[in-house]
Each structure stands twice: as C-alpha cells, then as structure tokens.
PDB file of N, CA, C and O in Angstrom:
ATOM      1  N   MET A   1      90.449  94.973 130.514  1.00  0.00           N
ATOM      2  CA  MET A   1      90.523  95.537 129.182  1.00  0.00           C
ATOM      3  C   MET A   1      91.956  95.984 128.916  1.00  0.00           C
ATOM      4  O   MET A   1      92.543  96.715 129.714  1.00  0.00           O
ATOM      5  N   ARG A   2      92.507  95.550 127.807  1.00  0.00           N
ATOM      6  CA  ARG A   2      93.890  95.910 127.451  1.00  0.00           C
ATOM      7  C   ARG A   2      93.962  97.280 126.803  1.00  0.00           C
ATOM      8  O   ARG A   2      93.045  97.725 126.114  1.00  0.00           O
ATOM      9  N   ALA A   3      95.084  97.924 127.050  1.00  0.00           N
ATOM     10  CA  ALA A   3      95.315  99.199 126.378  1.00  0.00           C
ATOM     11  C   ALA A   3      95.758  98.914 124.946  1.00  0.00           C
ATOM     12  O   ALA A   3      96.484  97.953 124.693  1.00  0.00           O
ATOM     13  N   SER A   4      95.321  99.744 124.024  1.00  0.00           N
ATOM     14  CA  SER A   4      95.730  99.555 122.633  1.00  0.00           C
ATOM     15  C   SER A   4      97.188  99.994 122.465  1.00  0.00           C
ATOM     16  O   SER A   4      97.663 100.862 123.198  1.00  0.00           O
ATOM     17  N   PRO A   5      97.896  99.400 121.505  1.00  0.00           N
ATOM     18  CA  PRO A   5      99.294  99.759 121.300  1.00  0.00           C
ATOM     19  C   PRO A   5      99.417 101.215 120.860  1.00  0.00           C
ATOM     20  O   PRO A   5      98.505 101.761 120.240  1.00  0.00           O
ATOM     21  N   PRO A   6     100.534 101.832 121.179  1.00  0.00           N
ATOM     22  CA  PRO A   6     100.699 103.238 120.792  1.00  0.00           C
ATOM     23  C   PRO A   6     100.747 103.376 119.274  1.00  0.00           C
ATOM     24  O   PRO A   6     101.243 102.500 118.566  1.00  0.00           O
ATOM     25  N   LEU A   7     100.227 104.479 118.805  1.00  0.00           N
ATOM     26  CA  LEU A   7     100.256 104.760 117.368  1.00  0.00           C
ATOM     27  C   LEU A   7     101.641 105.255 116.977  1.00  0.00           C
ATOM     28  O   LEU A   7     102.316 105.902 117.777  1.00  0.00           O
ATOM     29  N   PRO A   8     102.070 104.958 115.756  1.00  0.00           N
ATOM     30  CA  PRO A   8     103.375 105.464 115.319  1.00  0.00           C
ATOM     31  C   PRO A   8     103.325 106.978 115.188  1.00  0.00           C
ATOM     32  O   PRO A   8     102.268 107.549 114.918  1.00  0.00           O
ATOM     33  N   PRO A   9     104.457 107.623 115.376  1.00  0.00           N
ATOM     34  CA  PRO A   9     104.464 109.091 115.249  1.00  0.00           C
ATOM     35  C   PRO A   9     104.088 109.500 113.830  1.00  0.00           C
ATOM     36  O   PRO A   9     104.510 108.867 112.862  1.00  0.00           O
ATOM     37  N   THR A  10     103.304 110.547 113.712  1.00  0.00           N
ATOM     38  CA  THR A  10     102.856 110.997 112.391  1.00  0.00           C
ATOM     39  C   THR A  10     103.921 111.788 111.659  1.00  0.00           C
ATOM     40  O   THR A  10     103.854 111.952 110.440  1.00  0.00           O
ATOM     41  N   ASP A  11     104.910 112.283 112.405  1.00  0.00           N
ATOM     42  CA  ASP A  11     105.952 113.057 111.749  1.00  0.00           C
ATOM     43  C   ASP A  11     107.135 112.188 111.331  1.00  0.00           C
ATOM     44  O   ASP A  11     108.178 112.710 110.936  1.00  0.00           O
ATOM     45  N   ALA A  12     106.983 110.882 111.414  1.00  0.00           N
ATOM     46  CA  ALA A  12     108.056 109.988 110.995  1.00  0.00           C
ATOM     47  C   ALA A  12     108.243 110.127 109.490  1.00  0.00           C
ATOM     48  O   ALA A  12     107.265 110.178 108.744  1.00  0.00           O
ATOM     49  N   PRO A  13     109.500 110.189 109.036  1.00  0.00           N
ATOM     50  CA  PRO A  13     109.721 110.358 107.599  1.00  0.00           C
ATOM     51  C   PRO A  13     109.243 109.129 106.825  1.00  0.00           C
ATOM     52  O   PRO A  13     109.476 107.988 107.222  1.00  0.00           O
ATOM     53  N   LYS A  14     108.573 109.399 105.719  1.00  0.00           N
ATOM     54  CA  LYS A  14     108.124 108.311 104.868  1.00  0.00           C
ATOM     55  C   LYS A  14     109.322 107.783 104.085  1.00  0.00           C
ATOM     56  O   LYS A  14     110.219 108.550 103.735  1.00  0.00           O
ATOM     57  N   PRO A  15     109.343 106.479 103.810  1.00  0.00           N
ATOM     58  CA  PRO A  15     110.427 105.990 102.977  1.00  0.00           C
ATOM     59  C   PRO A  15     110.335 106.633 101.597  1.00  0.00           C
ATOM     60  O   PRO A  15     109.240 106.870 101.086  1.00  0.00           O
ATOM     61  N   ALA A  16     111.463 106.906 101.011  1.00  0.00           N
ATOM     62  CA  ALA A  16     111.493 107.555  99.710  1.00  0.00           C
ATOM     63  C   ALA A  16     110.832 106.656  98.672  1.00  0.00           C
ATOM     64  O   ALA A  16     111.034 105.442  98.666  1.00  0.00           O
ATOM     65  N   ARG A  17     110.050 107.260  97.806  1.00  0.00           N
ATOM     66  CA  ARG A  17     109.453 106.502  96.709  1.00  0.00           C
ATOM     67  C   ARG A  17     110.547 106.147  95.718  1.00  0.00           C
ATOM     68  O   ARG A  17     111.475 106.923  95.491  1.00  0.00           O
ATOM     69  N   ARG A  18     110.428 104.988  95.143  1.00  0.00           N
ATOM     70  CA  ARG A  18     111.380 104.569  94.131  1.00  0.00           C
ATOM     71  C   ARG A  18     110.646 104.392  92.805  1.00  0.00           C
ATOM     72  O   ARG A  18     109.427 104.219  92.774  1.00  0.00           O
ATOM     73  N   PHE A  19     111.402 104.439  91.718  1.00  0.00           N
ATOM     74  CA  PHE A  19     110.805 104.311  90.398  1.00  0.00           C
ATOM     75  C   PHE A  19     110.050 102.992  90.270  1.00  0.00           C
ATOM     76  O   PHE A  19     108.938 102.952  89.742  1.00  0.00           O
ATOM     77  N   THR A  20     110.657 101.926  90.753  1.00  0.00           N
ATOM     78  CA  THR A  20     109.990 100.621  90.662  1.00  0.00           C
ATOM     79  C   THR A  20     108.679 100.614  91.442  1.00  0.00           C
ATOM     80  O   THR A  20     107.726  99.947  91.040  1.00  0.00           O
ATOM     81  N   ASP A  21     108.621 101.351  92.558  1.00  0.00           N
ATOM     82  CA  ASP A  21     107.381 101.437  93.331  1.00  0.00           C
ATOM     83  C   ASP A  21     106.285 102.149  92.541  1.00  0.00           C
ATOM     84  O   ASP A  21     105.110 101.794  92.638  1.00  0.00           O
ATOM     85  N   LEU A  22     106.676 103.152  91.761  1.00  0.00           N
ATOM     86  CA  LEU A  22     105.692 103.847  90.930  1.00  0.00           C
ATOM     87  C   LEU A  22     105.040 102.875  89.954  1.00  0.00           C
ATOM     88  O   LEU A  22     103.822 102.885  89.771  1.00  0.00           O
ATOM     89  N   LEU A  23     105.865 102.036  89.331  1.00  0.00           N
ATOM     90  CA  LEU A  23     105.343 101.097  88.337  1.00  0.00           C
ATOM     91  C   LEU A  23     104.584  99.946  88.965  1.00  0.00           C
ATOM     92  O   LEU A  23     103.571  99.499  88.427  1.00  0.00           O
ATOM     93  N   ARG A  24     105.068  99.463  90.100  1.00  0.00           N
ATOM     94  CA  ARG A  24     104.541  98.215  90.666  1.00  0.00           C
ATOM     95  C   ARG A  24     103.509  98.403  91.775  1.00  0.00           C
ATOM     96  O   ARG A  24     102.640  97.550  91.957  1.00  0.00           O
ATOM     97  N   HIS A  25     103.594  99.511  92.521  1.00  0.00           N
ATOM     98  CA  HIS A  25     102.738  99.642  93.701  1.00  0.00           C
ATOM     99  C   HIS A  25     102.035 100.993  93.761  1.00  0.00           C
ATOM    100  O   HIS A  25     101.757 101.506  94.845  1.00  0.00           O
ATOM    101  N   GLY A  26     101.755 101.551  92.623  1.00  0.00           N
ATOM    102  CA  GLY A  26     101.092 102.850  92.580  1.00  0.00           C
ATOM    103  C   GLY A  26      99.584 102.711  92.614  1.00  0.00           C
ATOM    104  O   GLY A  26      99.047 101.707  93.083  1.00  0.00           O
ATOM    105  N   ARG A  27      98.913 103.727  92.113  1.00  0.00           N
ATOM    106  CA  ARG A  27      97.452 103.726  92.060  1.00  0.00           C
ATOM    107  C   ARG A  27      96.919 102.596  91.187  1.00  0.00           C
ATOM    108  O   ARG A  27      95.864 102.024  91.459  1.00  0.00           O
ATOM    109  N   TYR A  28      97.669 102.289  90.135  1.00  0.00           N
ATOM    110  CA  TYR A  28      97.241 101.279  89.176  1.00  0.00           C
ATOM    111  C   TYR A  28      98.200 100.089  89.235  1.00  0.00           C
ATOM    112  O   TYR A  28      99.373 100.235  89.578  1.00  0.00           O
ATOM    113  N   THR A  29      97.686  98.933  88.901  1.00  0.00           N
ATOM    114  CA  THR A  29      98.558  97.770  88.777  1.00  0.00           C
ATOM    115  C   THR A  29      98.493  97.293  87.335  1.00  0.00           C
ATOM    116  O   THR A  29      97.426  97.249  86.723  1.00  0.00           O
ATOM    117  N   PHE A  30      99.644  96.940  86.810  1.00  0.00           N
ATOM    118  CA  PHE A  30      99.758  96.525  85.422  1.00  0.00           C
ATOM    119  C   PHE A  30     100.435  95.172  85.349  1.00  0.00           C
ATOM    120  O   PHE A  30     101.291  94.840  86.169  1.00  0.00           O
ATOM    121  N   THR A  31     100.040  94.404  84.362  1.00  0.00           N
ATOM    122  CA  THR A  31     100.761  93.169  84.093  1.00  0.00           C
ATOM    123  C   THR A  31     102.054  93.532  83.368  1.00  0.00           C
ATOM    124  O   THR A  31     102.207  94.652  82.880  1.00  0.00           O
ATOM    125  N   GLU A  32     102.966  92.595  83.304  1.00  0.00           N
ATOM    126  CA  GLU A  32     104.214  92.840  82.570  1.00  0.00           C
ATOM    127  C   GLU A  32     103.903  93.197  81.121  1.00  0.00           C
ATOM    128  O   GLU A  32     104.500  94.112  80.554  1.00  0.00           O
ATOM    129  N   ARG A  33     102.969  92.472  80.535  1.00  0.00           N
ATOM    130  CA  ARG A  33     102.609  92.719  79.132  1.00  0.00           C
ATOM    131  C   ARG A  33     102.053  94.137  78.945  1.00  0.00           C
ATOM    132  O   ARG A  33     102.393  94.814  77.975  1.00  0.00           O
ATOM    133  N   GLU A  34     101.202  94.581  79.869  1.00  0.00           N
ATOM    134  CA  GLU A  34     100.647  95.936  79.769  1.00  0.00           C
ATOM    135  C   GLU A  34     101.747  96.987  79.875  1.00  0.00           C
ATOM    136  O   GLU A  34     101.753  97.965  79.128  1.00  0.00           O
ATOM    137  N   LEU A  35     102.674  96.781  80.802  1.00  0.00           N
ATOM    138  CA  LEU A  35     103.793  97.721  80.917  1.00  0.00           C
ATOM    139  C   LEU A  35     104.595  97.754  79.623  1.00  0.00           C
ATOM    140  O   LEU A  35     104.939  98.826  79.126  1.00  0.00           O
ATOM    141  N   MET A  36     104.887  96.586  79.083  1.00  0.00           N
ATOM    142  CA  MET A  36     105.677  96.511  77.851  1.00  0.00           C
ATOM    143  C   MET A  36     104.974  97.244  76.704  1.00  0.00           C
ATOM    144  O   MET A  36     105.608  97.980  75.948  1.00  0.00           O
ATOM    145  N   GLU A  37     103.668  97.039  76.584  1.00  0.00           N
ATOM    146  CA  GLU A  37     102.923  97.667  75.495  1.00  0.00           C
ATOM    147  C   GLU A  37     102.825  99.174  75.665  1.00  0.00           C
ATOM    148  O   GLU A  37     103.101  99.925  74.730  1.00  0.00           O
ATOM    149  N   HIS A  38     102.435  99.620  76.854  1.00  0.00           N
ATOM    150  CA  HIS A  38     102.236 101.053  77.078  1.00  0.00           C
ATOM    151  C   HIS A  38     103.550 101.844  77.062  1.00  0.00           C
ATOM    152  O   HIS A  38     103.598 102.967  76.561  1.00  0.00           O
ATOM    153  N   LEU A  39     104.601 101.254  77.606  1.00  0.00           N
ATOM    154  CA  LEU A  39     105.877 101.970  77.678  1.00  0.00           C
ATOM    155  C   LEU A  39     106.735 101.745  76.437  1.00  0.00           C
ATOM    156  O   LEU A  39     107.772 102.385  76.265  1.00  0.00           O
ATOM    157  N   ARG A  40     106.292 100.828  75.574  1.00  0.00           N
ATOM    158  CA  ARG A  40     107.037 100.490  74.357  1.00  0.00           C
ATOM    159  C   ARG A  40     108.470 100.095  74.694  1.00  0.00           C
ATOM    160  O   ARG A  40     109.429 100.580  74.094  1.00  0.00           O
ATOM    161  N   MET A  41     108.584  99.190  75.680  1.00  0.00           N
ATOM    162  CA  MET A  41     109.881  98.668  76.119  1.00  0.00           C
ATOM    163  C   MET A  41     109.783  97.155  76.215  1.00  0.00           C
ATOM    164  O   MET A  41     108.702  96.597  76.407  1.00  0.00           O
ATOM    165  N   THR A  42     110.922  96.506  76.079  1.00  0.00           N
ATOM    166  CA  THR A  42     110.953  95.070  76.310  1.00  0.00           C
ATOM    167  C   THR A  42     110.953  94.815  77.813  1.00  0.00           C
ATOM    168  O   THR A  42     111.213  95.717  78.610  1.00  0.00           O
ATOM    169  N   TYR A  43     110.660  93.585  78.183  1.00  0.00           N
ATOM    170  CA  TYR A  43     110.695  93.195  79.593  1.00  0.00           C
ATOM    171  C   TYR A  43     112.074  93.494  80.182  1.00  0.00           C
ATOM    172  O   TYR A  43     112.188  94.028  81.285  1.00  0.00           O
ATOM    173  N   ARG A  44     113.099  93.149  79.441  1.00  0.00           N
ATOM    174  CA  ARG A  44     114.481  93.363  79.905  1.00  0.00           C
ATOM    175  C   ARG A  44     114.774  94.848  80.124  1.00  0.00           C
ATOM    176  O   ARG A  44     115.405  95.218  81.113  1.00  0.00           O
ATOM    177  N   THR A  45     114.321  95.688  79.213  1.00  0.00           N
ATOM    178  CA  THR A  45     114.555  97.134  79.349  1.00  0.00           C
ATOM    179  C   THR A  45     113.843  97.689  80.578  1.00  0.00           C
ATOM    180  O   THR A  45     114.404  98.507  81.307  1.00  0.00           O
ATOM    181  N   ILE A  46     112.613  97.248  80.810  1.00  0.00           N
ATOM    182  CA  ILE A  46     111.882  97.712  82.001  1.00  0.00           C
ATOM    183  C   ILE A  46     112.649  97.334  83.258  1.00  0.00           C
ATOM    184  O   ILE A  46     112.809  98.158  84.158  1.00  0.00           O
ATOM    185  N   LYS A  47     113.122  96.101  83.327  1.00  0.00           N
ATOM    186  CA  LYS A  47     113.892  95.647  84.494  1.00  0.00           C
ATOM    187  C   LYS A  47     115.172  96.465  84.649  1.00  0.00           C
ATOM    188  O   LYS A  47     115.553  96.802  85.770  1.00  0.00           O
ATOM    189  N   GLN A  48     115.836  96.787  83.551  1.00  0.00           N
ATOM    190  CA  GLN A  48     117.055  97.602  83.610  1.00  0.00           C
ATOM    191  C   GLN A  48     116.747  99.008  84.115  1.00  0.00           C
ATOM    192  O   GLN A  48     117.502  99.555  84.919  1.00  0.00           O
ATOM    193  N   ARG A  49     115.646  99.597  83.653  1.00  0.00           N
ATOM    194  CA  ARG A  49     115.273 100.947  84.097  1.00  0.00           C
ATOM    195  C   ARG A  49     114.883 100.943  85.579  1.00  0.00           C
ATOM    196  O   ARG A  49     115.167 101.902  86.297  1.00  0.00           O
ATOM    197  N   GLU A  50     114.244  99.883  86.031  1.00  0.00           N
ATOM    198  CA  GLU A  50     113.901  99.785  87.447  1.00  0.00           C
ATOM    199  C   GLU A  50     115.162  99.671  88.293  1.00  0.00           C
ATOM    200  O   GLU A  50     115.244 100.262  89.370  1.00  0.00           O
ATOM    201  N   ALA A  51     116.137  98.920  87.816  1.00  0.00           N
ATOM    202  CA  ALA A  51     117.378  98.735  88.556  1.00  0.00           C
ATOM    203  C   ALA A  51     118.235  99.999  88.533  1.00  0.00           C
ATOM    204  O   ALA A  51     118.928 100.296  89.507  1.00  0.00           O
ATOM    205  N   ASP A  52     118.192 100.739  87.433  1.00  0.00           N
ATOM    206  CA  ASP A  52     118.993 101.964  87.295  1.00  0.00           C
ATOM    207  C   ASP A  52     118.181 103.023  86.565  1.00  0.00           C
ATOM    208  O   ASP A  52     118.313 103.182  85.351  1.00  0.00           O
ATOM    209  N   PRO A  53     117.338 103.751  87.301  1.00  0.00           N
ATOM    210  CA  PRO A  53     116.477 104.745  86.652  1.00  0.00           C
ATOM    211  C   PRO A  53     117.233 105.904  86.020  1.00  0.00           C
ATOM    212  O   PRO A  53     116.642 106.685  85.275  1.00  0.00           O
ATOM    213  N   SER A  54     118.528 106.034  86.301  1.00  0.00           N
ATOM    214  CA  SER A  54     119.292 107.114  85.670  1.00  0.00           C
ATOM    215  C   SER A  54     119.402 106.908  84.162  1.00  0.00           C
ATOM    216  O   SER A  54     119.781 107.832  83.442  1.00  0.00           O
ATOM    217  N   THR A  55     119.080 105.720  83.676  1.00  0.00           N
ATOM    218  CA  THR A  55     119.164 105.434  82.246  1.00  0.00           C
ATOM    219  C   THR A  55     117.865 105.746  81.495  1.00  0.00           C
ATOM    220  O   THR A  55     117.804 105.583  80.276  1.00  0.00           O
ATOM    221  N   LEU A  56     116.838 106.188  82.205  1.00  0.00           N
ATOM    222  CA  LEU A  56     115.574 106.539  81.540  1.00  0.00           C
ATOM    223  C   LEU A  56     115.770 107.717  80.598  1.00  0.00           C
ATOM    224  O   LEU A  56     116.469 108.677  80.922  1.00  0.00           O
ATOM    225  N   THR A  57     115.150 107.635  79.438  1.00  0.00           N
ATOM    226  CA  THR A  57     115.184 108.759  78.500  1.00  0.00           C
ATOM    227  C   THR A  57     114.012 109.690  78.797  1.00  0.00           C
ATOM    228  O   THR A  57     113.092 109.332  79.532  1.00  0.00           O
ATOM    229  N   ILE A  58     114.057 110.875  78.224  1.00  0.00           N
ATOM    230  CA  ILE A  58     112.955 111.829  78.395  1.00  0.00           C
ATOM    231  C   ILE A  58     111.659 111.235  77.833  1.00  0.00           C
ATOM    232  O   ILE A  58     110.601 111.353  78.451  1.00  0.00           O
ATOM    233  N   ALA A  59     111.746 110.600  76.668  1.00  0.00           N
ATOM    234  CA  ALA A  59     110.555 109.997  76.066  1.00  0.00           C
ATOM    235  C   ALA A  59     109.973 108.913  76.978  1.00  0.00           C
ATOM    236  O   ALA A  59     108.754 108.804  77.117  1.00  0.00           O
ATOM    237  N   GLU A  60     110.837 108.121  77.594  1.00  0.00           N
ATOM    238  CA  GLU A  60     110.364 107.078  78.506  1.00  0.00           C
ATOM    239  C   GLU A  60     109.700 107.686  79.741  1.00  0.00           C
ATOM    240  O   GLU A  60     108.663 107.203  80.196  1.00  0.00           O
ATOM    241  N   LEU A  61     110.300 108.741  80.278  1.00  0.00           N
ATOM    242  CA  LEU A  61     109.697 109.424  81.431  1.00  0.00           C
ATOM    243  C   LEU A  61     108.318 109.969  81.079  1.00  0.00           C
ATOM    244  O   LEU A  61     107.389 109.883  81.882  1.00  0.00           O
ATOM    245  N   LEU A  62     108.184 110.526  79.888  1.00  0.00           N
ATOM    246  CA  LEU A  62     106.894 111.051  79.450  1.00  0.00           C
ATOM    247  C   LEU A  62     105.860 109.930  79.309  1.00  0.00           C
ATOM    248  O   LEU A  62     104.699 110.112  79.674  1.00  0.00           O
ATOM    249  N   ARG A  63     106.270 108.779  78.785  1.00  0.00           N
ATOM    250  CA  ARG A  63     105.340 107.653  78.650  1.00  0.00           C
ATOM    251  C   ARG A  63     104.924 107.117  80.024  1.00  0.00           C
ATOM    252  O   ARG A  63     103.763 106.765  80.231  1.00  0.00           O
ATOM    253  N   VAL A  64     105.878 107.059  80.960  1.00  0.00           N
ATOM    254  CA  VAL A  64     105.556 106.597  82.322  1.00  0.00           C
ATOM    255  C   VAL A  64     104.547 107.553  82.958  1.00  0.00           C
ATOM    256  O   VAL A  64     103.562 107.112  83.549  1.00  0.00           O
ATOM    257  N   ALA A  65     104.787 108.851  82.841  1.00  0.00           N
ATOM    258  CA  ALA A  65     103.871 109.844  83.417  1.00  0.00           C
ATOM    259  C   ALA A  65     102.484 109.711  82.804  1.00  0.00           C
ATOM    260  O   ALA A  65     101.476 109.792  83.506  1.00  0.00           O
ATOM    261  N   ASN A  66     102.438 109.509  81.498  1.00  0.00           N
ATOM    262  CA  ASN A  66     101.155 109.349  80.816  1.00  0.00           C
ATOM    263  C   ASN A  66     100.443 108.091  81.300  1.00  0.00           C
ATOM    264  O   ASN A  66      99.245 108.118  81.581  1.00  0.00           O
ATOM    265  N   LEU A  67     101.175 107.003  81.395  1.00  0.00           N
ATOM    266  CA  LEU A  67     100.592 105.733  81.832  1.00  0.00           C
ATOM    267  C   LEU A  67     100.042 105.827  83.250  1.00  0.00           C
ATOM    268  O   LEU A  67      98.948 105.337  83.531  1.00  0.00           O
ATOM    269  N   LEU A  68     100.801 106.456  84.139  1.00  0.00           N
ATOM    270  CA  LEU A  68     100.408 106.543  85.545  1.00  0.00           C
ATOM    271  C   LEU A  68      99.468 107.715  85.824  1.00  0.00           C
ATOM    272  O   LEU A  68      98.957 107.862  86.934  1.00  0.00           O
ATOM    273  N   ASP A  69      99.248 108.547  84.800  1.00  0.00           N
ATOM    274  CA  ASP A  69      98.393 109.719  84.939  1.00  0.00           C
ATOM    275  C   ASP A  69      98.891 110.621  86.070  1.00  0.00           C
ATOM    276  O   ASP A  69      98.121 111.089  86.907  1.00  0.00           O
ATOM    277  N   GLU A  70     100.199 110.844  86.063  1.00  0.00           N
ATOM    278  CA  GLU A  70     100.837 111.731  87.043  1.00  0.00           C
ATOM    279  C   GLU A  70     101.641 112.776  86.287  1.00  0.00           C
ATOM    280  O   GLU A  70     102.086 112.523  85.168  1.00  0.00           O
ATOM    281  N   PRO A  71     101.832 113.938  86.880  1.00  0.00           N
ATOM    282  CA  PRO A  71     102.666 114.956  86.221  1.00  0.00           C
ATOM    283  C   PRO A  71     104.089 114.428  86.028  1.00  0.00           C
ATOM    284  O   PRO A  71     104.641 113.763  86.905  1.00  0.00           O
ATOM    285  N   VAL A  72     104.662 114.729  84.890  1.00  0.00           N
ATOM    286  CA  VAL A  72     106.015 114.255  84.602  1.00  0.00           C
ATOM    287  C   VAL A  72     107.003 114.793  85.640  1.00  0.00           C
ATOM    288  O   VAL A  72     108.011 114.150  85.933  1.00  0.00           O
ATOM    289  N   GLU A  73     106.712 115.975  86.197  1.00  0.00           N
ATOM    290  CA  GLU A  73     107.583 116.551  87.226  1.00  0.00           C
ATOM    291  C   GLU A  73     107.646 115.647  88.455  1.00  0.00           C
ATOM    292  O   GLU A  73     108.699 115.521  89.080  1.00  0.00           O
ATOM    293  N   ASP A  74     106.533 115.023  88.801  1.00  0.00           N
ATOM    294  CA  ASP A  74     106.507 114.119  89.951  1.00  0.00           C
ATOM    295  C   ASP A  74     107.329 112.857  89.683  1.00  0.00           C
ATOM    296  O   ASP A  74     108.052 112.379  90.557  1.00  0.00           O
ATOM    297  N   ILE A  75     107.210 112.331  88.474  1.00  0.00           N
ATOM    298  CA  ILE A  75     107.988 111.152  88.089  1.00  0.00           C
ATOM    299  C   ILE A  75     109.470 111.503  88.106  1.00  0.00           C
ATOM    300  O   ILE A  75     110.291 110.755  88.637  1.00  0.00           O
ATOM    301  N   LEU A  76     109.798 112.639  87.524  1.00  0.00           N
ATOM    302  CA  LEU A  76     111.190 113.077  87.472  1.00  0.00           C
ATOM    303  C   LEU A  76     111.748 113.301  88.877  1.00  0.00           C
ATOM    304  O   LEU A  76     112.906 112.975  89.137  1.00  0.00           O
ATOM    305  N   ALA A  77     110.948 113.849  89.777  1.00  0.00           N
ATOM    306  CA  ALA A  77     111.400 114.077  91.155  1.00  0.00           C
ATOM    307  C   ALA A  77     111.747 112.755  91.847  1.00  0.00           C
ATOM    308  O   ALA A  77     112.744 112.670  92.565  1.00  0.00           O
ATOM    309  N   VAL A  78     110.925 111.730  91.628  1.00  0.00           N
ATOM    310  CA  VAL A  78     111.191 110.418  92.217  1.00  0.00           C
ATOM    311  C   VAL A  78     112.487 109.845  91.652  1.00  0.00           C
ATOM    312  O   VAL A  78     113.321 109.328  92.396  1.00  0.00           O
ATOM    313  N   VAL A  79     112.650 109.938  90.334  1.00  0.00           N
ATOM    314  CA  VAL A  79     113.851 109.397  89.683  1.00  0.00           C
ATOM    315  C   VAL A  79     115.099 110.146  90.155  1.00  0.00           C
ATOM    316  O   VAL A  79     116.105 109.522  90.494  1.00  0.00           O
ATOM    317  N   LEU A  80     115.038 111.466  90.177  1.00  0.00           N
ATOM    318  CA  LEU A  80     116.191 112.257  90.626  1.00  0.00           C
ATOM    319  C   LEU A  80     116.566 111.933  92.065  1.00  0.00           C
ATOM    320  O   LEU A  80     117.745 111.785  92.388  1.00  0.00           O
ATOM    321  N   SER A  81     115.573 111.824  92.919  1.00  0.00           N
ATOM    322  CA  SER A  81     115.825 111.504  94.320  1.00  0.00           C
ATOM    323  C   SER A  81     116.513 110.146  94.454  1.00  0.00           C
ATOM    324  O   SER A  81     117.464 109.994  95.221  1.00  0.00           O
ATOM    325  N   GLU A  82     116.024 109.171  93.704  1.00  0.00           N
ATOM    326  CA  GLU A  82     116.606 107.825  93.767  1.00  0.00           C
ATOM    327  C   GLU A  82     118.035 107.810  93.230  1.00  0.00           C
ATOM    328  O   GLU A  82     118.912 107.168  93.807  1.00  0.00           O
ATOM    329  N   VAL A  83     118.264 108.512  92.135  1.00  0.00           N
ATOM    330  CA  VAL A  83     119.606 108.549  91.535  1.00  0.00           C
ATOM    331  C   VAL A  83     120.582 109.262  92.476  1.00  0.00           C
ATOM    332  O   VAL A  83     121.712 108.810  92.662  1.00  0.00           O
ATOM    333  N   GLN A  84     120.143 110.372  93.065  1.00  0.00           N
ATOM    334  CA  GLN A  84     121.012 111.100  93.992  1.00  0.00           C
ATOM    335  C   GLN A  84     121.334 110.258  95.227  1.00  0.00           C
ATOM    336  O   GLN A  84     122.473 110.257  95.695  1.00  0.00           O
ATOM    337  N   ALA A  85     120.353 109.550  95.749  1.00  0.00           N
ATOM    338  CA  ALA A  85     120.585 108.684  96.913  1.00  0.00           C
ATOM    339  C   ALA A  85     121.574 107.577  96.574  1.00  0.00           C
ATOM    340  O   ALA A  85     122.436 107.234  97.382  1.00  0.00           O
ATOM    341  N   ALA A  86     121.443 107.026  95.381  1.00  0.00           N
ATOM    342  CA  ALA A  86     122.369 105.964  94.956  1.00  0.00           C
ATOM    343  C   ALA A  86     123.786 106.509  94.817  1.00  0.00           C
ATOM    344  O   ALA A  86     124.749 105.847  95.205  1.00  0.00           O
ATOM    345  N   ARG A  87     123.913 107.692  94.276  1.00  0.00           N
ATOM    346  CA  ARG A  87     125.246 108.299  94.110  1.00  0.00           C
ATOM    347  C   ARG A  87     125.874 108.595  95.463  1.00  0.00           C
ATOM    348  O   ARG A  87     127.069 108.369  95.657  1.00  0.00           O
ATOM    349  N   LEU A  88     125.069 109.102  96.407  1.00  0.00           N
ATOM    350  CA  LEU A  88     125.577 109.376  97.751  1.00  0.00           C
ATOM    351  C   LEU A  88     126.037 108.089  98.413  1.00  0.00           C
ATOM    352  O   LEU A  88     127.088 108.052  99.053  1.00  0.00           O
ATOM    353  N   SER A  89     125.257 107.047  98.258  1.00  0.00           N
ATOM    354  CA  SER A  89     125.604 105.768  98.870  1.00  0.00           C
ATOM    355  C   SER A  89     126.859 105.189  98.232  1.00  0.00           C
ATOM    356  O   SER A  89     127.677 104.583  98.925  1.00  0.00           O
ATOM    357  N   GLU A  90     127.025 105.363  96.926  1.00  0.00           N
ATOM    358  CA  GLU A  90     128.255 104.910  96.261  1.00  0.00           C
ATOM    359  C   GLU A  90     129.461 105.678  96.797  1.00  0.00           C
ATOM    360  O   GLU A  90     130.524 105.099  97.024  1.00  0.00           O
ATOM    361  N   GLY A  91     129.288 106.981  96.995  1.00  0.00           N
ATOM    362  CA  GLY A  91     130.368 107.816  97.519  1.00  0.00           C
ATOM    363  C   GLY A  91     130.770 107.406  98.912  1.00  0.00           C
ATOM    364  O   GLY A  91     131.957 107.417  99.238  1.00  0.00           O
ATOM    365  N   GLU A  92     129.806 107.043  99.748  1.00  0.00           N
ATOM    366  CA  GLU A  92     130.107 106.600 101.109  1.00  0.00           C
ATOM    367  C   GLU A  92     130.852 105.286 101.098  1.00  0.00           C
ATOM    368  O   GLU A  92     131.751 105.081 101.913  1.00  0.00           O
ATOM    369  N   GLN A  93     130.499 104.389 100.191  1.00  0.00           N
ATOM    370  CA  GLN A  93     131.169 103.103 100.105  1.00  0.00           C
ATOM    371  C   GLN A  93     132.604 103.285  99.618  1.00  0.00           C
ATOM    372  O   GLN A  93     133.495 102.551 100.045  1.00  0.00           O
ATOM    373  N   THR A  94     132.840 104.246  98.737  1.00  0.00           N
ATOM    374  CA  THR A  94     134.184 104.501  98.225  1.00  0.00           C
ATOM    375  C   THR A  94     135.098 105.039  99.332  1.00  0.00           C
ATOM    376  O   THR A  94     136.279 104.699  99.398  1.00  0.00           O
ATOM    377  N   ILE A  95     134.527 105.887 100.199  1.00  0.00           N
ATOM    378  CA  ILE A  95     135.310 106.495 101.274  1.00  0.00           C
ATOM    379  C   ILE A  95     135.733 105.461 102.310  1.00  0.00           C
ATOM    380  O   ILE A  95     136.831 105.545 102.860  1.00  0.00           O
ATOM    381  N   GLN A  96     134.877 104.498 102.575  1.00  0.00           N
ATOM    382  CA  GLN A  96     135.165 103.517 103.632  1.00  0.00           C
ATOM    383  C   GLN A  96     136.218 102.581 103.260  1.00  0.00           C
ATOM    384  O   GLN A  96     136.568 101.701 104.046  1.00  0.00           O
TER     385      GLN A  96
END
C-alpha cells in the first residue's frame, strides 16, 4: 500500500485575487454579452479595465459589486491591492 502524498501547508499564502478573476472566475460566470449589458461597458472597455483596474470609475465599481453581489468594499480592496502591486513592481523594474 502506497503512502498518500503530503498535503500542502494550510498556512501557505493564497495568490492575490485580481479584478479579472472576480469577473471571470468568481461565484458566477457570465458571457461577454452579459458582462457588457450588466456593466454598461463595451467589450473593449471591459478588457481595458481588466488590464488596468486603476482606470475603473466609482460608478463602474458599484455596478461590478452589484453584478457579483459582493460588498463594494471587497471589490475596491481587490482593485487597490492589484494597483498597489503593479506600482511596486513598476518601481522595482525602474530601479534595476
């Protein structure tokens, strides 16, 4: 009888959630058309916001929170975390 593989540590840090993950891999799944209709954005705008969430407006954040049925504070926390990480990474690249 073989021993089962070791379980991963439970205290391992989870990868940071990203804005695109909220839209694409959250509790709900939406087609592109559904996202466009509910968020009142074009396909191109959605792709731009996913690539650079720092460009999201307050109204857009509120619509995303409503669509995902999550508190706007949670959406904002994910966006802020992603933007701050991107800025830190840009700063590190500038220094090198």
